N, C-alpha and C positions, 0 to 999 in steps of 0.2 A: 450239278451241272456244269460242262463248261462252256466260256465265251463265247462256243461255235453248239454250242445240243440248240434244241432249241424244245420247248415247250410244249408238250400234243396238251389241248386243253381242247372242250367238247366243245367250244365258237372257233377254232381251228380246223375243226373233225368239222368241223357247220357247217363254212366258206371253202372247208376245201368240197363239200357236197353239192355245195349252189350252184361254183366252177367243174365242178366232173359227173354231175351227175343231182344236176336237179330238181329233176322225181322222188327225192331220198331230203331232203337238206327240208324238209321242212314237218321228219318223221324226231320222236322222241330220239332226243342220245343222252348215253348214260356210260359212267365206267365201271369198268369191271374190274376183277382180279389179274393180273395178269401170273406172267413165266418169267422170270428174271430178266431183265433190260429188257424187257418189254412191258405192254398193256393192251388190255381189247375193248373198245370202242364200244357198244354195242348198236343198236342199231333199230329203233324197236318193235319186230325179230320174227324172223331168224338171223339177218344180216346182222356183220358185227367185221369192226374193223383191226388190225393187228395194229402194235409199233410195236 
């Protein structure tokens, strides 16, 4: 990770959801296997966030 990269964590995803979709912020978040150069956070089921 370089100095300009942001580490994507479940806490960051939750904070972003709280700002942008507060109705989803209370749901369970877990990281799942992602592709090269990105990963996916699952928010309950079936919503997901790719990064």
